[in-house]
C-alpha distance (Angstrom), angle and dihedral (degrees) to the residues before:
residue distance angle dihedral
M1 . . .
S2 3.73 . .
L3 3.82 115.7 .
S4 3.76 135.3 170.7
P5 3.83 120.7 -87.8
L6 3.80 88.8 -112.8
Q7 3.81 90.4 59.0
A8 3.79 90.0 50.6
I9 3.80 90.7 55.6
Q10 3.80 89.8 50.5
D11 3.83 91.9 51.6
D12 3.82 106.3 100.1
E13 3.78 93.8 -160.1
A14 3.80 99.2 51.0
P15 3.80 113.6 19.5
T16 3.76 117.3 -175.5
P17 3.80 109.6 -106.0
P18 3.78 116.0 -119.2
L19 3.78 113.5 -89.8
P20 3.78 125.1 -133.1
H21 3.79 111.5 -78.4
A22 3.81 88.8 13.5
S23 3.81 92.8 156.3
A24 3.80 92.2 57.6
G25 3.80 90.0 45.6
A26 3.79 90.4 50.0
R27 3.80 91.7 52.1
W28 3.81 90.0 48.3
K29 3.80 92.4 50.4
R30 3.80 91.5 45.0
W31 3.80 90.2 64.6
V32 3.80 104.7 24.9
R33 3.80 99.2 48.7
P34 3.82 95.2 55.5
G35 3.81 89.2 43.0
L36 3.79 92.7 52.9
A37 3.79 90.8 45.1
L38 3.80 91.0 51.4
V39 3.80 91.3 49.9
G40 3.81 91.1 48.2
V41 3.79 93.8 50.1
A42 3.82 91.9 45.8
A43 3.81 91.2 49.6
S44 3.81 90.6 49.7
L45 3.81 90.2 51.8
L46 3.79 93.5 48.6
V47 3.80 94.8 47.3
A48 3.81 93.4 44.1
W49 3.79 98.5 48.2
L50 3.81 102.1 29.6
G51 3.78 103.2 31.8
V52 3.83 104.0 40.7
D53 3.80 127.9 57.8
N54 3.81 98.6 -172.9
P55 3.84 106.3 87.4
L56 3.81 93.2 -152.0
I57 3.80 93.2 54.0
A58 3.82 91.9 40.6
R59 3.80 93.4 54.8
S60 3.81 92.4 42.4
L61 3.79 89.8 51.5
L62 3.80 90.9 50.2
I63 3.82 92.7 50.6
A64 3.80 93.1 45.7
G65 3.82 92.8 46.2
V66 3.80 94.8 50.4
C67 3.82 93.8 45.9
L68 3.80 93.3 47.0
T69 3.80 90.1 48.3
L70 3.80 90.9 53.8
W71 3.80 92.2 46.3
L72 3.78 95.9 47.2
T73 3.81 96.8 43.6
E74 3.84 91.8 42.4
L75 3.79 88.8 -143.1
V76 3.82 91.2 147.2
P77 3.83 132.6 26.9
P78 3.82 109.7 -69.3
F79 3.80 95.5 -112.1
V80 3.82 94.4 56.6
P81 3.85 96.6 76.9
T82 3.82 89.1 53.5
L83 3.80 91.1 56.9
L84 3.80 90.1 45.2
L85 3.81 91.1 49.2
L86 3.80 94.0 52.8
G87 3.79 94.9 44.0
A88 3.79 97.2 42.9
T89 3.81 92.8 46.9
A90 3.78 92.0 54.6
A91 3.82 92.9 42.8
L92 3.81 99.3 44.9
L93 3.80 102.8 29.6
G94 3.79 101.3 29.4
P95 3.84 93.3 77.5
L96 3.82 89.5 52.4
E97 3.80 99.2 49.4
A98 3.81 134.3 9.0
G99 3.82 91.8 -133.5
Y100 3.82 89.3 71.2
K101 3.81 97.3 54.7
L102 3.80 115.1 124.9
P103 3.85 97.7 -99.0
A104 3.80 90.9 52.1
V105 3.80 93.0 45.7
L106 3.80 92.8 48.7
A107 3.80 88.3 51.6
W108 3.82 87.9 64.9
C109 3.81 87.4 70.6
A110 3.81 93.2 52.9
D111 3.78 91.8 92.3
P112 3.84 119.6 146.2
V113 3.79 90.8 -133.1
L114 3.82 89.0 70.7
A115 3.81 89.5 60.0
L116 3.80 88.2 51.4
F117 3.80 91.4 53.6
L118 3.81 91.8 44.4
G119 3.80 88.4 58.2
G120 3.80 90.8 48.9
F121 3.81 92.3 50.2
T122 3.81 91.2 47.7
L123 3.80 92.0 52.1
E124 3.81 88.3 49.2
V125 3.81 93.0 54.0
A126 3.80 91.6 45.9
S127 3.81 91.7 49.9
S128 3.79 90.9 49.9
R129 3.82 94.6 45.9
H130 3.80 93.7 52.5
G131 3.81 98.2 36.6
L132 3.81 100.6 -111.2
D133 3.81 93.9 131.2
A134 3.80 92.9 48.8
A135 3.80 90.8 47.1
V136 3.80 91.5 53.2
A137 3.81 91.6 49.2
Q138 3.81 92.4 48.2
H139 3.80 92.0 47.0
V140 3.81 90.6 53.0
V141 3.81 90.8 57.9
R142 3.82 92.8 48.5
L143 3.82 93.1 49.5
A144 3.82 91.3 60.9
R145 3.84 89.8 72.7
G146 3.79 92.5 -159.1
S147 3.82 98.9 -50.1
R148 3.80 111.9 131.6
R149 3.79 96.3 -155.5
L150 3.79 93.2 44.0
L151 3.80 89.8 49.6
M152 3.81 90.8 52.6
L153 3.80 91.2 47.5
L154 3.81 93.0 48.8
V155 3.81 92.9 45.6
T156 3.80 90.8 51.7
A157 3.81 93.1 46.4
G158 3.82 93.5 42.3
V159 3.80 95.0 51.9
A160 3.81 90.4 43.6
F161 3.82 91.0 51.6
L162 3.80 92.1 50.0
S163 3.82 90.8 46.4
M164 3.80 89.8 54.8
W165 3.79 89.6 67.2
M166 3.80 106.5 23.5
S167 3.80 143.1 25.5
N168 3.79 112.2 -54.8
I169 3.81 86.7 -137.0
A170 3.81 91.3 61.5
A171 3.81 91.8 42.6
A172 3.81 92.4 52.3
A173 3.80 92.3 44.5
M174 3.82 92.7 52.4
M175 3.80 93.3 48.8
L176 3.80 93.1 46.1
A177 3.80 89.4 51.6
S178 3.82 91.1 51.9
L179 3.81 91.7 46.2
R180 3.80 94.8 47.3
P181 3.84 96.7 95.5
L182 3.79 90.2 49.0
L183 3.81 92.2 45.3
Q184 3.80 89.6 51.6
A185 3.79 91.3 49.4
S186 3.82 92.5 48.6
K187 3.80 97.8 52.6
N188 3.80 89.9 119.9
D189 3.80 92.0 49.4
A190 3.81 100.5 70.5
S191 3.79 93.9 171.2
L192 3.82 95.3 57.6
R193 3.80 92.5 41.1
R194 3.81 92.8 52.7
A195 3.80 92.7 45.0
L196 3.81 92.6 50.9
L197 3.80 93.7 48.1
L198 3.79 91.6 47.7
S199 3.83 89.2 48.6
V200 3.80 88.5 59.3
A201 3.80 91.0 51.3
L202 3.81 91.6 45.6
G203 3.80 94.6 53.3
A204 3.81 93.7 42.5
N205 3.80 94.3 49.3
F206 3.81 98.1 49.3
G207 3.82 104.4 28.4
G208 3.80 93.1 79.4
M209 3.80 92.2 62.8
A210 3.80 92.1 69.9
T211 3.83 101.6 68.5
P212 3.80 135.6 37.7
V213 3.83 89.9 -118.5
G214 3.80 94.4 48.5
T215 3.80 100.6 92.0
G216 3.82 141.6 -2.1
P217 3.83 99.0 -105.3
N218 3.81 89.5 58.9
A219 3.80 90.0 60.2
I220 3.80 94.0 49.0
A221 3.82 90.5 47.6
I222 3.81 93.3 50.8
S223 3.79 90.5 50.0
A224 3.82 92.0 48.9
A225 3.81 91.1 48.6
S226 3.82 94.6 49.2
P227 3.86 96.1 89.3
Y228 3.81 88.5 60.4
T229 3.81 103.8 36.7
Q230 3.79 142.5 -22.4
V231 3.79 112.8 -95.9
T232 3.79 104.3 -151.5
F233 3.78 125.7 -161.8
V234 3.80 90.4 -107.5
K235 3.79 94.4 48.9
W236 3.79 91.5 51.6
M237 3.79 94.0 49.3
A238 3.82 91.9 44.3
F239 3.81 92.2 65.9
A240 3.82 101.4 23.0
L241 3.81 100.7 47.6
P242 3.84 94.9 60.9
L243 3.82 89.6 48.0
T244 3.81 90.0 50.6
G245 3.80 89.8 48.9
L246 3.81 91.1 51.1
M247 3.81 93.1 51.2
L248 3.81 92.2 46.9
A249 3.80 92.6 47.5
V250 3.81 94.0 49.3
G251 3.80 91.1 45.0
F252 3.81 90.9 49.8
L253 3.81 91.1 51.7
L254 3.80 91.2 48.7
L255 3.80 90.0 53.4
V256 3.81 95.1 45.6
V257 3.80 92.7 49.7
G258 3.80 97.7 36.5
Y259 3.82 95.4 49.0
R260 3.82 97.1 31.0
V261 3.77 94.2 -126.4
R262 3.80 112.1 -171.0
G263 3.78 140.7 127.2
R264 3.78 129.8 38.8
F265 3.79 139.5 -62.3
E266 3.78 135.9 -154.0
L267 3.79 112.4 -108.1
P268 3.83 112.6 -134.9
A269 3.78 115.2 -125.7
A270 3.80 113.1 -100.3
P271 3.83 132.2 169.5
T272 3.79 114.9 -104.2
R273 3.79 114.4 -115.9
K274 3.81 111.0 -131.4
L275 3.80 121.8 -155.7
D276 3.80 118.2 -129.1
T277 3.81 127.7 -145.8
R278 3.80 94.1 -87.2
A279 3.81 91.0 51.5
H280 3.79 89.2 53.1
G281 3.81 88.0 50.8
V282 3.80 90.4 55.4
L283 3.80 89.6 46.7
G284 3.81 90.1 52.5
I285 3.82 92.2 52.1
F286 3.81 90.9 45.9
V287 3.81 92.6 51.3
A288 3.81 92.0 45.8
C289 3.81 91.5 48.6
A290 3.81 93.5 48.2
A291 3.82 91.0 46.6
L292 3.81 91.6 52.0
W293 3.81 90.6 47.5
L294 3.79 91.7 51.6
T295 3.82 95.0 45.4
E296 3.80 96.5 46.3
P297 3.86 93.4 124.2
L298 3.83 89.3 58.5
H299 3.82 101.5 49.6
G300 3.82 101.3 21.8
L301 3.81 97.0 -134.6
P302 3.84 107.5 142.7
A303 3.81 114.9 -120.5
P304 3.85 93.3 -120.4
L305 3.82 89.8 55.2
V306 3.80 90.5 51.5
A307 3.82 89.2 49.5
L308 3.81 91.1 53.4
G309 3.80 89.4 49.4
A310 3.81 91.3 52.1
T311 3.81 90.6 49.4
A312 3.81 91.1 50.4
A313 3.81 91.2 47.5
L314 3.81 94.0 51.1
F315 3.80 94.1 49.8
G316 3.81 95.4 34.6
T317 3.80 93.9 54.7
G318 3.80 92.9 47.5
L319 3.80 94.0 -114.0
L320 3.80 85.2 123.0
R321 3.80 123.3 33.2
R322 3.78 133.6 -150.8
E323 3.79 93.1 -93.7
D324 3.82 89.2 57.6
L325 3.80 88.5 70.5
G326 3.79 87.0 76.0
R327 3.82 90.8 56.7
L328 3.80 93.5 59.4
D329 3.80 113.6 105.7
W330 3.79 96.0 -108.6
S331 3.80 91.2 157.3
T332 3.79 92.7 63.2
L333 3.81 91.5 41.7
I334 3.80 90.8 55.0
L335 3.82 90.1 44.2
I336 3.82 90.2 55.1
A337 3.81 89.8 48.1
G338 3.81 87.8 52.7
G339 3.79 92.0 51.8
I340 3.80 91.0 51.0
S341 3.82 91.8 46.6
L342 3.80 92.3 48.4
G343 3.79 89.4 54.3
R344 3.81 90.8 51.0
L345 3.81 91.2 48.6
V346 3.80 98.1 51.1
E347 3.80 92.1 41.6
R348 3.80 96.3 47.5
S349 3.80 95.4 43.0
G350 3.81 94.4 46.3
V351 3.82 95.6 -121.3
V352 3.80 95.3 135.2
A353 3.81 94.1 41.6
T354 3.81 90.2 52.2
A355 3.81 92.9 47.1
L356 3.79 92.9 49.4
G357 3.79 95.2 41.9
G358 3.80 94.2 84.3
V359 3.81 94.3 57.5
D360 3.80 123.3 79.1
W361 3.79 97.4 -136.1
S362 3.81 91.9 169.4
A363 3.81 88.4 74.3
W364 3.80 89.4 63.6
P365 3.82 119.4 81.0
Q366 3.80 111.5 -116.1
V367 3.80 92.2 -118.0
A368 3.82 89.2 55.8
Q369 3.80 92.0 51.5
V370 3.81 92.1 47.8
G371 3.80 90.3 45.5
L372 3.80 92.0 51.3
L373 3.81 94.0 50.7
V374 3.81 95.8 43.9
S375 3.82 93.8 45.4
L376 3.80 91.8 46.3
A377 3.80 89.5 50.4
A378 3.81 91.0 52.5
V379 3.81 94.8 46.4
L380 3.80 94.9 46.8
S381 3.81 92.0 45.3
A382 3.80 89.1 52.5
L383 3.81 88.7 60.6
M384 3.81 103.4 34.4
S385 3.81 144.8 8.6
N386 3.79 111.6 -39.6
T387 3.81 91.3 -148.0
A388 3.80 91.4 55.1
T389 3.81 89.5 46.6
S390 3.80 91.1 53.0
A391 3.81 90.2 48.4
L392 3.81 88.1 55.4
L393 3.82 99.9 43.5
I394 3.81 106.5 32.3
P395 3.85 94.6 68.2
I396 3.81 88.3 51.0
A397 3.80 91.1 48.8
V398 3.81 92.4 50.6
Q399 3.79 91.4 50.7
L400 3.80 91.6 49.9
F401 3.81 94.3 44.0
P402 3.82 113.0 18.6
S403 3.80 95.8 -154.3
A404 3.78 143.6 104.5
S405 3.79 94.1 -109.7
M406 3.80 102.5 59.5
P407 3.82 98.8 63.2
I408 3.81 88.4 47.7
L409 3.81 92.4 51.5
V410 3.81 90.9 50.3
A411 3.81 90.9 48.7
M412 3.81 89.3 52.6
G413 3.81 89.1 50.3
C414 3.81 89.8 53.8
S415 3.82 89.8 58.3
F416 3.82 91.8 57.2
G417 3.82 95.2 63.6
V418 3.81 96.3 101.0
P419 3.84 112.4 116.3
F420 3.82 101.5 102.0
V421 3.79 135.6 65.7
I422 3.81 89.8 -117.7
S423 3.82 94.0 46.9
T424 3.82 96.8 87.8
P425 3.82 136.2 1.7
P426 3.85 92.7 -117.7
N427 3.81 88.6 58.6
A428 3.78 90.0 54.2
M429 3.80 90.9 45.9
V430 3.82 94.8 54.9
V431 3.81 91.9 45.9
G432 3.79 87.7 52.4
Q433 3.82 89.4 59.0
G434 3.82 91.1 64.9
S435 3.83 131.2 -121.3
V436 3.83 93.5 65.6
D437 3.80 119.0 85.2
S438 3.79 136.6 176.9
S439 3.82 93.6 -85.4
D440 3.83 90.6 58.6
L441 3.79 91.2 53.2
L442 3.79 91.2 46.0
R443 3.81 93.7 51.7
L444 3.80 89.8 52.1
G445 3.80 102.0 34.4
L446 3.80 102.5 42.2
P447 3.84 96.7 59.0
L448 3.81 90.0 44.1
M449 3.81 91.9 50.2
A450 3.81 91.6 49.5
L451 3.81 93.0 45.4
G452 3.79 93.2 46.4
C453 3.80 93.7 50.8
L454 3.80 91.1 46.8
V455 3.80 93.1 50.5
I456 3.81 92.2 47.4
V457 3.80 94.3 48.2
L458 3.82 95.9 46.0
T459 3.80 100.6 38.3
G460 3.82 107.7 13.5
P461 3.83 100.4 88.3
W462 3.82 92.1 45.8
V463 3.82 93.9 46.9
L464 3.81 92.6 48.8
R465 3.81 91.6 49.5
F466 3.81 88.2 51.7
F467 3.83 88.8 56.7
G468 3.81 92.7 48.1
L469 3.82 97.8 -98.0
P470 3.83 104.9 120.5
């Protein structure tokens, strides 16, 4: 799951290591972030009160502008704008129309996709508590059997697999911990060390695309597509998993060629981590949950219902305890709820329709419109939170193309914004290990971002129609 750098710092289990020249960066952010936030709020006020006559649209625009400003500048914790959005909507719009009273506004957050993500977060905490994630990471290193290229391939695939089901921050942290003895032993082999660290970033950045629970934009896209069709777990993986595989394969080839990875290495001795009975219990629930998600067309149980069942099983059997509730990623869950609610606000109030009404979009070819939205999603996500970017762009995409496919294409674009150190927390984590710098990430991430956007624009609409998502 791709989160903002600020969220990574707030994560107690996997804090983002300090970057080079962090003190200068901190001083820059201390002044620039509040300045940008002030400009954004002032612009929202001016546009709302001077540029719009309809009071409902003016107030909606003000609320949306302030919340987006806070999300994009990361001036406050990411869940705060969601609380502000819900409260301000009820306070400012409730007196104008009954549909914006607090009970109705809170109902916007009652989206089944939040239950799906709650199940994913619960499985993540259970895996971490009982050592399943660390065991997977350690097993990946052992399977390489001394082959450098095989080790890189397994590291990439292992981190990507973990990121499909849990936070990419946790996935990257577990793999880095398992690789640490090897990284220490390969200090004199800069090429292998860089390639391994970049393999961790590669798998963490693109693994979340493959499943509905992998990253925040996926959740917002599924919610936006729900009025048109149901996006099941299987449908999502059917089109997203091959795309993830393509990005990982191209990235792996770029690393092998660019860093001339070949030959063998000596694997440092490390104790084998054995799983106890409770860990096997968690593994059994995880396998059962994943199997039910993947066979949804056969039994008809919705994926969010399965996720709730898995959560109940983990806590009901004592595999997770009451204190583990505090370890769930409530901040991201509330952030996703805010993105969904923002989409409902701007759609219901007519903000997006009014903003787009002055542009003759029919003069643009459809491929140009899709290309603009997907590329903008990738560029913005490279500079800020991809969940906040999806909350901004998906309502616009749905207004331009009322369909199930457009929000999904934009969500995919958000996952391609990976070329900078600040783009994702795993990028910052691998830079913090040493040897890798911003130019390494740029040489890997920029071609992948360009390729991903091109593939989505040229083939995405056709592929989604093939899978019943027009």
